[in-house]
C-alpha atoms as an extended CHARMM CRD file, in Angstrom:
* protein
*
       224  EXT
         1         1  MET       CA              0.6140000000       -4.7380000000       16.6470000000  PROA      1               0.0000000000
         2         2  ASN       CA              2.2790000000       -7.8610000000       16.0900000000  PROA      2               0.0000000000
         3         3  ASN       CA              4.6440000000       -8.4480000000       13.0240000000  PROA      3               0.0000000000
         4         4  LYS       CA              2.7020000000       -9.1000000000        9.9410000000  PROA      4               0.0000000000
         5         5  ASN       CA              4.1840000000      -10.2310000000        6.3140000000  PROA      5               0.0000000000
         6         6  SER       CA              2.4080000000       -8.4070000000        3.4910000000  PROA      6               0.0000000000
         7         7  LEU       CA              3.2010000000       -8.4870000000       -0.3800000000  PROA      7               0.0000000000
         8         8  LEU       CA              3.3460000000       -5.8960000000       -3.0880000000  PROA      8               0.0000000000
         9         9  LEU       CA              2.4770000000       -7.0010000000       -6.3460000000  PROA      9               0.0000000000
        10        10  PRO       CA              4.4920000000       -7.0330000000       -9.5810000000  PROA      10              0.0000000000
        11        11  PRO       CA              3.5010000000       -5.0260000000      -12.0550000000  PROA      11              0.0000000000
        12        12  GLU       CA              2.9690000000       -8.0190000000      -14.3180000000  PROA      12              0.0000000000
        13        13  PHE       CA              0.9200000000      -10.0540000000      -11.6940000000  PROA      13              0.0000000000
        14        14  PHE       CA             -2.5890000000       -9.9510000000      -13.6520000000  PROA      14              0.0000000000
        15        15  ASN       CA             -0.4860000000      -11.2520000000      -17.4350000000  PROA      15              0.0000000000
        16        16  SER       CA             -0.4940000000      -14.7460000000      -16.5440000000  PROA      16              0.0000000000
        17        17  ASP       CA             -1.2040000000      -17.9530000000      -14.2410000000  PROA      17              0.0000000000
        18        18  LEU       CA             -3.4340000000      -15.1730000000      -12.1740000000  PROA      18              0.0000000000
        19        19  ASP       CA             -5.5730000000      -18.1770000000      -10.4440000000  PROA      19              0.0000000000
        20        20  ARG       CA             -2.7240000000      -19.9670000000       -9.7270000000  PROA      20              0.0000000000
        21        21  LYS       CA             -0.3390000000      -17.5200000000       -7.7420000000  PROA      21              0.0000000000
        22        22  ILE       CA             -3.5700000000      -16.1490000000       -5.9590000000  PROA      22              0.0000000000
        23        23  ASN       CA             -4.4500000000      -19.5960000000       -4.6410000000  PROA      23              0.0000000000
        24        24  TYR       CA             -0.8250000000      -19.6740000000       -4.1340000000  PROA      24              0.0000000000
        25        25  ILE       CA             -1.0490000000      -16.4920000000       -1.8360000000  PROA      25              0.0000000000
        26        26  LEU       CA             -3.9520000000      -18.0610000000        0.0220000000  PROA      26              0.0000000000
        27        27  SER       CA             -2.2820000000      -20.8230000000        0.9810000000  PROA      27              0.0000000000
        28        28  THR       CA              0.5190000000      -18.6360000000        3.0510000000  PROA      28              0.0000000000
        29        29  ARG       CA              0.1130000000      -16.4510000000        6.1190000000  PROA      29              0.0000000000
        30        30  LEU       CA              0.3850000000      -13.4790000000        4.4870000000  PROA      30              0.0000000000
        31        31  GLU       CA             -1.9440000000      -10.8240000000        5.9150000000  PROA      31              0.0000000000
        32        32  VAL       CA             -2.2850000000       -8.1840000000        3.3620000000  PROA      32              0.0000000000
        33        33  VAL       CA             -1.7450000000       -8.2140000000       -0.5080000000  PROA      33              0.0000000000
        34        34  TYR       CA             -1.0350000000       -4.5090000000       -2.0930000000  PROA      34              0.0000000000
        35        35  LEU       CA             -1.2750000000       -2.9780000000       -5.0630000000  PROA      35              0.0000000000
        36        36  PHE       CA              0.4750000000        0.4220000000       -6.5240000000  PROA      36              0.0000000000
        37        37  ASP       CA             -0.2230000000        2.9900000000       -8.0320000000  PROA      37              0.0000000000
        38        38  HSD       CA              1.4990000000        3.6530000000      -11.0730000000  PROA      38              0.0000000000
        39        39  ASN       CA              1.0160000000        4.5850000000      -14.8850000000  PROA      39              0.0000000000
        40        40  LYS       CA              4.5880000000        3.2370000000      -15.6750000000  PROA      40              0.0000000000
        41        41  ASN       CA              6.2310000000        0.0800000000      -15.3700000000  PROA      41              0.0000000000
        42        42  PRO       CA              8.7140000000        1.3000000000      -12.1810000000  PROA      42              0.0000000000
        43        43  LYS       CA             11.2150000000       -1.4020000000      -13.3580000000  PROA      43              0.0000000000
        44        44  ASP       CA             10.8720000000       -1.2380000000      -16.8380000000  PROA      44              0.0000000000
        45        45  SER       CA              8.9770000000        1.3100000000      -18.2270000000  PROA      45              0.0000000000
        46        46  THR       CA              8.9720000000       -0.2010000000      -21.7620000000  PROA      46              0.0000000000
        47        47  LYS       CA              6.6440000000       -2.7600000000      -20.1480000000  PROA      47              0.0000000000
        48        48  PRO       CA              3.2640000000       -2.2290000000      -18.9350000000  PROA      48              0.0000000000
        49        49  THR       CA              1.6490000000       -2.4050000000      -15.6900000000  PROA      49              0.0000000000
        50        50  TYR       CA             -1.5510000000       -3.0440000000      -14.5200000000  PROA      50              0.0000000000
        51        51  LYS       CA             -4.2300000000       -0.2020000000      -13.8540000000  PROA      51              0.0000000000
        52        52  PHE       CA             -4.4360000000       -0.8600000000      -10.0710000000  PROA      52              0.0000000000
        53        53  ILE       CA             -8.3090000000        0.4280000000       -9.7210000000  PROA      53              0.0000000000
        54        54  ASP       CA             -9.5250000000       -1.7890000000      -11.7580000000  PROA      54              0.0000000000
        55        55  GLU       CA             -7.4360000000       -5.3060000000      -10.7480000000  PROA      55              0.0000000000
        56        56  ILE       CA             -8.2660000000       -4.3740000000       -7.3540000000  PROA      56              0.0000000000
        57        57  PHE       CA            -11.6830000000       -4.8180000000       -7.7390000000  PROA      57              0.0000000000
        58        58  ASN       CA            -10.7120000000       -7.8850000000      -10.1180000000  PROA      58              0.0000000000
        59        59  LEU       CA             -8.9090000000       -9.0190000000       -6.7890000000  PROA      59              0.0000000000
        60        60  TYR       CA            -11.2010000000       -8.2030000000       -4.6060000000  PROA      60              0.0000000000
        61        61  LYS       CA            -13.6960000000      -11.0500000000       -5.7340000000  PROA      61              0.0000000000
        62        62  LYS       CA            -11.4200000000      -13.4520000000       -6.6710000000  PROA      62              0.0000000000
        63        63  VAL       CA             -9.9230000000      -13.8910000000       -3.1000000000  PROA      63              0.0000000000
        64        64  ASN       CA            -13.5500000000      -13.0520000000       -1.5140000000  PROA      64              0.0000000000
        65        65  ASN       CA            -12.2350000000      -11.9890000000        1.8030000000  PROA      65              0.0000000000
        66        66  GLN       CA             -9.7010000000      -14.4280000000        2.7440000000  PROA      66              0.0000000000
        67        67  ILE       CA             -7.0310000000      -11.6060000000        2.2210000000  PROA      67              0.0000000000
        68        68  GLU       CA             -7.2450000000       -8.3080000000        2.8040000000  PROA      68              0.0000000000
        69        69  LEU       CA             -6.4480000000       -5.7170000000        0.3590000000  PROA      69              0.0000000000
        70        70  GLY       CA             -4.3240000000       -2.5760000000       -0.1380000000  PROA      70              0.0000000000
        71        71  VAL       CA             -2.9590000000        0.3100000000       -2.2740000000  PROA      71              0.0000000000
        72        72  CYS       CA              0.6100000000        1.2980000000       -1.6410000000  PROA      72              0.0000000000
        73        73  VAL       CA              0.2810000000        4.3120000000       -2.4140000000  PROA      73              0.0000000000
        74        74  LEU       CA             -2.5610000000        6.6660000000       -3.9670000000  PROA      74              0.0000000000
        75        75  ASN       CA             -0.9490000000        9.3470000000       -5.8950000000  PROA      75              0.0000000000
        76        76  ILE       CA             -3.2390000000       12.0980000000       -4.5430000000  PROA      76              0.0000000000
        77        77  ASN       CA             -1.9170000000       14.6660000000       -7.2630000000  PROA      77              0.0000000000
        78        78  ASN       CA             -2.1190000000       12.6810000000      -10.2950000000  PROA      78              0.0000000000
        79        79  LYS       CA             -5.4330000000       13.6410000000      -10.0390000000  PROA      79              0.0000000000
        80        80  GLU       CA             -7.8220000000       16.7160000000       -9.8600000000  PROA      80              0.0000000000
        81        81  LEU       CA             -9.5540000000       16.4070000000       -6.9530000000  PROA      81              0.0000000000
        82        82  GLU       CA            -13.2080000000       15.3610000000       -8.0360000000  PROA      82              0.0000000000
        83        83  THR       CA            -11.8840000000       12.9660000000      -10.3010000000  PROA      83              0.0000000000
        84        84  LEU       CA             -9.7150000000       11.2510000000       -7.5740000000  PROA      84              0.0000000000
        85        85  ILE       CA            -12.9080000000       11.3330000000       -4.8440000000  PROA      85              0.0000000000
        86        86  GLU       CA            -15.4540000000       10.1550000000       -7.2230000000  PROA      86              0.0000000000
        87        87  PHE       CA            -13.4170000000        7.4280000000       -9.2110000000  PROA      87              0.0000000000
        88        88  CYS       CA            -10.5990000000        6.4070000000       -6.5870000000  PROA      88              0.0000000000
        89        89  LEU       CA            -11.6050000000        7.0080000000       -2.9680000000  PROA      89              0.0000000000
        90        90  ASN       CA            -15.2970000000        6.2530000000       -3.1000000000  PROA      90              0.0000000000
        91        91  PRO       CA            -15.1450000000        2.9030000000       -5.0560000000  PROA      91              0.0000000000
        92        92  LEU       CA            -12.4010000000        1.8550000000       -3.0310000000  PROA      92              0.0000000000
        93        93  LEU       CA            -13.9180000000        3.2530000000        0.6230000000  PROA      93              0.0000000000
        94        94  GLU       CA            -16.9270000000        0.6410000000       -0.1760000000  PROA      94              0.0000000000
        95        95  LEU       CA            -14.2010000000       -2.4750000000       -0.0440000000  PROA      95              0.0000000000
        96        96  LYS       CA            -14.0630000000       -4.0830000000        3.5520000000  PROA      96              0.0000000000
        97        97  ASN       CA            -10.7180000000       -4.0840000000        5.4800000000  PROA      97              0.0000000000
        98        98  LEU       CA             -9.0820000000       -2.0120000000        2.9310000000  PROA      98              0.0000000000
        99        99  HSD       CA             -5.3540000000       -0.9550000000        4.0350000000  PROA      99              0.0000000000
       100       100  LEU       CA             -5.1880000000        2.6620000000        2.1160000000  PROA      100             0.0000000000
       101       101  GLY       CA             -1.8770000000        4.5530000000        1.5480000000  PROA      101             0.0000000000
       102       102  LEU       CA             -1.8370000000        7.9030000000        0.4120000000  PROA      102             0.0000000000
       103       103  GLY       CA              1.0160000000        9.5990000000       -0.9820000000  PROA      103             0.0000000000
       104       104  THR       CA              1.6310000000       13.2170000000       -2.6410000000  PROA      104             0.0000000000
       105       105  GLY       CA              4.0230000000       11.6000000000       -5.6910000000  PROA      105             0.0000000000
       106       106  ASP       CA              6.9700000000       12.3750000000       -7.2800000000  PROA      106             0.0000000000
       107       107  ASN       CA              9.5110000000       11.7010000000      -10.5730000000  PROA      107             0.0000000000
       108       108  LYS       CA             11.4630000000        8.7450000000       -8.9060000000  PROA      108             0.0000000000
       109       109  TYR       CA              9.9760000000        6.2080000000      -11.1160000000  PROA      109             0.0000000000
       110       110  GLU       CA              7.8670000000        8.2430000000      -13.5760000000  PROA      110             0.0000000000
       111       111  ASN       CA              7.5870000000       11.4970000000      -14.7390000000  PROA      111             0.0000000000
       112       112  HSD       CA              4.4090000000       13.4360000000      -13.9910000000  PROA      112             0.0000000000
       113       113  GLU       CA              3.3420000000       16.1870000000      -16.5550000000  PROA      113             0.0000000000
       114       114  PHE       CA              0.0270000000       16.7800000000      -14.8240000000  PROA      114             0.0000000000
       115       115  ILE       CA              0.8680000000       17.6730000000      -10.9900000000  PROA      115             0.0000000000
       116       116  TYR       CA             -2.0350000000       18.8800000000       -9.0510000000  PROA      116             0.0000000000
       117       117  GLU       CA             -2.0310000000       20.6410000000       -5.8640000000  PROA      117             0.0000000000
       118       118  ASN       CA             -4.3610000000       18.5340000000       -3.4860000000  PROA      118             0.0000000000
       119       119  ASN       CA             -4.6700000000       19.0430000000       -0.3680000000  PROA      119             0.0000000000
       120       120  ILE       CA             -3.2440000000       16.0290000000        1.1840000000  PROA      120             0.0000000000
       121       121  GLU       CA             -5.0830000000       16.7200000000        4.9760000000  PROA      121             0.0000000000
       122       122  ASP       CA             -8.5980000000       17.5870000000        3.1430000000  PROA      122             0.0000000000
       123       123  VAL       CA             -7.9960000000       14.0030000000        1.3890000000  PROA      123             0.0000000000
       124       124  ILE       CA             -6.9430000000       12.3760000000        5.0500000000  PROA      124             0.0000000000
       125       125  ASN       CA            -10.0730000000       14.3090000000        6.5140000000  PROA      125             0.0000000000
       126       126  TYR       CA            -12.7170000000       12.9490000000        3.7520000000  PROA      126             0.0000000000
       127       127  ILE       CA            -11.8460000000        9.7900000000        4.0940000000  PROA      127             0.0000000000
       128       128  LEU       CA            -11.6980000000        9.3320000000        8.0400000000  PROA      128             0.0000000000
       129       129  LYS       CA            -15.4180000000       10.9400000000        8.1950000000  PROA      129             0.0000000000
       130       130  ASN       CA            -16.1310000000        8.2090000000        5.1420000000  PROA      130             0.0000000000
       131       131  LYS       CA            -19.1810000000        6.1630000000        6.5990000000  PROA      131             0.0000000000
       132       132  ASN       CA            -17.7550000000        3.6290000000        4.3940000000  PROA      132             0.0000000000
       133       133  PHE       CA            -14.4940000000        4.0010000000        5.6390000000  PROA      133             0.0000000000
       134       134  ILE       CA            -15.4810000000        3.6930000000        9.3820000000  PROA      134             0.0000000000
       135       135  SER       CA            -18.3370000000        0.8250000000        8.6970000000  PROA      135             0.0000000000
       136       136  ASN       CA            -15.7750000000       -1.2670000000        6.4410000000  PROA      136             0.0000000000
       137       137  LYS       CA            -12.7270000000       -0.8570000000        9.8230000000  PROA      137             0.0000000000
       138       138  SER       CA            -10.1060000000       -0.0050000000        6.5060000000  PROA      138             0.0000000000
       139       139  LYS       CA             -6.9430000000        1.4670000000        7.2230000000  PROA      139             0.0000000000
       140       140  LEU       CA             -5.3440000000        4.6050000000        6.3010000000  PROA      140             0.0000000000
       141       141  PHE       CA             -1.4390000000        5.3950000000        6.3600000000  PROA      141             0.0000000000
       142       142  ILE       CA              0.7030000000        8.1580000000        4.6370000000  PROA      142             0.0000000000
       143       143  GLY       CA              4.1150000000        7.2060000000        2.6960000000  PROA      143             0.0000000000
       144       144  GLY       CA              6.6150000000        9.7220000000        3.0400000000  PROA      144             0.0000000000
       145       145  ASN       CA              9.1300000000       11.1800000000        5.3070000000  PROA      145             0.0000000000
       146       146  SER       CA              9.1020000000       14.5890000000        5.4130000000  PROA      146             0.0000000000
       147       147  LYS       CA              8.3280000000       16.6580000000        8.6750000000  PROA      147             0.0000000000
       148       148  ASP       CA              4.8720000000       17.7290000000        7.1220000000  PROA      148             0.0000000000
       149       149  LYS       CA              3.4060000000       13.9730000000        6.6620000000  PROA      149             0.0000000000
       150       150  ILE       CA              5.1690000000       13.1690000000        9.9770000000  PROA      150             0.0000000000
       151       151  ASP       CA              3.1850000000       15.9920000000       11.4250000000  PROA      151             0.0000000000
       152       152  LEU       CA             -0.1340000000       14.4850000000        9.6620000000  PROA      152             0.0000000000
       153       153  VAL       CA              0.4300000000       11.1330000000       11.3060000000  PROA      153             0.0000000000
       154       154  LYS       CA              0.3280000000       12.4940000000       14.8190000000  PROA      154             0.0000000000
       155       155  LYS       CA             -2.4290000000       14.8030000000       14.1800000000  PROA      155             0.0000000000
       156       156  TYR       CA             -4.6420000000       12.0890000000       12.6630000000  PROA      156             0.0000000000
       157       157  ASN       CA             -3.2240000000        9.0020000000       14.5200000000  PROA      157             0.0000000000
       158       158  LEU       CA             -2.6070000000        7.3900000000       11.1780000000  PROA      158             0.0000000000
       159       159  GLY       CA             -0.4310000000        4.7650000000        9.8590000000  PROA      159             0.0000000000
       160       160  ILE       CA              2.9000000000        5.3400000000        8.2130000000  PROA      160             0.0000000000
       161       161  ASN       CA              5.0540000000        3.5630000000        5.5260000000  PROA      161             0.0000000000
       162       162  GLN       CA              8.4990000000        3.7640000000        4.6650000000  PROA      162             0.0000000000
       163       163  TRP       CA             10.0680000000        2.8190000000        0.9960000000  PROA      163             0.0000000000
       164       164  MET       CA             12.7560000000        0.7080000000        2.0050000000  PROA      164             0.0000000000
       165       165  GLY       CA             15.2600000000        3.3400000000        3.2170000000  PROA      165             0.0000000000
       166       166  LEU       CA             17.7640000000        4.0410000000        5.9610000000  PROA      166             0.0000000000
       167       167  ASP       CA             17.0000000000        1.8220000000        9.0800000000  PROA      167             0.0000000000
       168       168  THR       CA             17.5060000000        4.8800000000       11.1060000000  PROA      168             0.0000000000
       169       169  THR       CA             14.5840000000        6.9410000000        9.3080000000  PROA      169             0.0000000000
       170       170  PHE       CA             12.5980000000        4.0250000000       10.2700000000  PROA      170             0.0000000000
       171       171  ILE       CA             13.4860000000        3.8200000000       14.1300000000  PROA      171             0.0000000000
       172       172  ASP       CA             12.6750000000        7.0010000000       13.7980000000  PROA      172             0.0000000000
       173       173  LYS       CA              9.2980000000        6.6990000000       12.3930000000  PROA      173             0.0000000000
       174       174  GLN       CA              8.3270000000        3.9030000000       15.1370000000  PROA      174             0.0000000000
       175       175  ASN       CA              9.3450000000        5.9980000000       17.9680000000  PROA      175             0.0000000000
       176       176  ILE       CA              6.3190000000        8.3730000000       16.9230000000  PROA      176             0.0000000000
       177       177  TYR       CA              4.1940000000        5.4520000000       16.1360000000  PROA      177             0.0000000000
       178       178  LYS       CA              4.3410000000        3.7770000000       19.1010000000  PROA      178             0.0000000000
       179       179  ASP       CA              2.9600000000        7.1560000000       21.4670000000  PROA      179             0.0000000000
       180       180  LEU       CA              0.0180000000        7.4020000000       18.9790000000  PROA      180             0.0000000000
       181       181  LEU       CA             -3.6190000000        6.9070000000       20.1840000000  PROA      181             0.0000000000
       182       182  ASP       CA             -5.1720000000        3.9840000000       18.8310000000  PROA      182             0.0000000000
       183       183  PRO       CA             -3.6330000000        4.6610000000       15.0830000000  PROA      183             0.0000000000
       184       184  VAL       CA             -5.9650000000        3.3350000000       11.9460000000  PROA      184             0.0000000000
       185       185  GLY       CA             -2.7140000000        2.4270000000       10.0710000000  PROA      185             0.0000000000
       186       186  SER       CA              0.3260000000       -0.0230000000       10.8030000000  PROA      186             0.0000000000
       187       187  LEU       CA              3.7290000000        0.9510000000       11.0130000000  PROA      187             0.0000000000
       188       188  SER       CA              4.8450000000       -0.4940000000        7.9290000000  PROA      188             0.0000000000
       189       189  ARG       CA              8.2960000000       -0.5510000000        5.5000000000  PROA      189             0.0000000000
       190       190  CYS       CA              8.3980000000       -1.8230000000        1.9640000000  PROA      190             0.0000000000
       191       191  ILE       CA             11.6170000000       -4.6590000000        1.8680000000  PROA      191             0.0000000000
       192       192  VAL       CA             13.4560000000       -6.6830000000       -0.6220000000  PROA      192             0.0000000000
       193       193  ARG       CA             15.1010000000       -8.4940000000        1.9520000000  PROA      193             0.0000000000
       194       194  GLU       CA             14.3840000000       -9.9530000000        5.6320000000  PROA      194             0.0000000000
       195       195  GLU       CA             15.3750000000       -7.6750000000        8.5060000000  PROA      195             0.0000000000
       196       196  GLN       CA             14.6730000000       -7.3400000000       12.1920000000  PROA      196             0.0000000000
       197       197  PHE       CA             13.6880000000       -4.8680000000       14.7460000000  PROA      197             0.0000000000
       198       198  GLU       CA             13.1480000000       -5.1720000000       18.2290000000  PROA      198             0.0000000000
       199       199  PHE       CA              9.4920000000       -3.7290000000       17.8010000000  PROA      199             0.0000000000
       200       200  ASP       CA              6.9350000000       -4.8160000000       15.9510000000  PROA      200             0.0000000000
       201       201  TYR       CA              5.7940000000       -3.4550000000       11.9050000000  PROA      201             0.0000000000
       202       202  GLU       CA              4.2310000000       -4.9330000000        8.8340000000  PROA      202             0.0000000000
       203       203  LYS       CA              6.8750000000       -5.9860000000        6.3380000000  PROA      203             0.0000000000
       204       204  ILE       CA              5.7780000000       -5.2040000000        3.0200000000  PROA      204             0.0000000000
       205       205  HSD       CA              7.9100000000       -7.8620000000        1.0200000000  PROA      205             0.0000000000
       206       206  ILE       CA              8.3130000000       -6.3100000000       -2.7680000000  PROA      206             0.0000000000
       207       207  VAL       CA              8.0440000000       -8.5090000000       -5.3850000000  PROA      207             0.0000000000
       208       208  LYS       CA             10.3120000000       -7.6460000000       -8.0890000000  PROA      208             0.0000000000
       209       209  ASP       CA              8.9500000000      -10.9350000000      -10.7890000000  PROA      209             0.0000000000
       210       210  SER       CA              6.0050000000      -12.1520000000      -11.6360000000  PROA      210             0.0000000000
       211       211  ASN       CA              7.1670000000      -15.7190000000      -13.5330000000  PROA      211             0.0000000000
       212       212  LEU       CA              5.5860000000      -18.2720000000      -11.7110000000  PROA      212             0.0000000000
       213       213  LYS       CA              8.3580000000      -20.2280000000      -10.1460000000  PROA      213             0.0000000000
       214       214  ILE       CA             10.2450000000      -16.7170000000       -8.8210000000  PROA      214             0.0000000000
       215       215  PHE       CA              7.0040000000      -15.6890000000       -7.2820000000  PROA      215             0.0000000000
       216       216  GLU       CA              6.4520000000      -18.8820000000       -5.7270000000  PROA      216             0.0000000000
       217       217  GLU       CA             10.2250000000      -19.0250000000       -4.3030000000  PROA      217             0.0000000000
       218       218  THR       CA              9.8640000000      -15.5570000000       -3.2580000000  PROA      218             0.0000000000
       219       219  ILE       CA              6.7940000000      -16.6840000000       -1.3790000000  PROA      219             0.0000000000
       220       220  ASP       CA              8.6890000000      -19.4980000000        0.2300000000  PROA      220             0.0000000000
       221       221  ASN       CA             11.4610000000      -17.1180000000        1.4090000000  PROA      221             0.0000000000
       222       222  ILE       CA              9.2590000000      -15.0120000000        3.5600000000  PROA      222             0.0000000000
       223       223  PHE       CA              8.3760000000      -17.9900000000        5.6600000000  PROA      223             0.0000000000
       224       224  LYS       CA             11.7130000000      -19.7760000000        5.5550000000  PROA      224             0.0000000000
């Protein structure tokens, strides 16, 4: 895997200048555009955020396979398992070249009053055996640092994502990832500043403001 530059969209992305923002993204060398799975705006809980399951299909139609899309990351425990599969996973798996991240959720950005105890390994198996996931050449990765998550990465040859965090932790992940056999997802890190390592990975740049001018400047800075 070569170094990749990807983008995590801000919660206000769809509120204004949508077509201009999309055209600007398509004019760059960005490889994947990610939406996140939050019910509340992680920056300001008083402001709205997009409903990713609706907007990813909106965006998928607009970009028309000119760039790949992803979810970073889907909280598997904020819905009952049947609802998660029927209304989230099955529709998403119909998309081509989807980069699907899974997480088990926490209360860092929003308080979850209802947490379901879905088995992430069952969800992983469901996805990897899904005929649409296979035929559409989609990718699967896990977000998290726990030993249980790392063990799943190794067992199923998955990609793994780190949300910022310590460089040493990310280097540990790379040492695990490089020994995987044909992983079905990338080694990636969500970042707000440029960083350099001696190994290849996917840089997922976090865009914090959806103002058109700042949005364009942020993307320009990625390719300095």
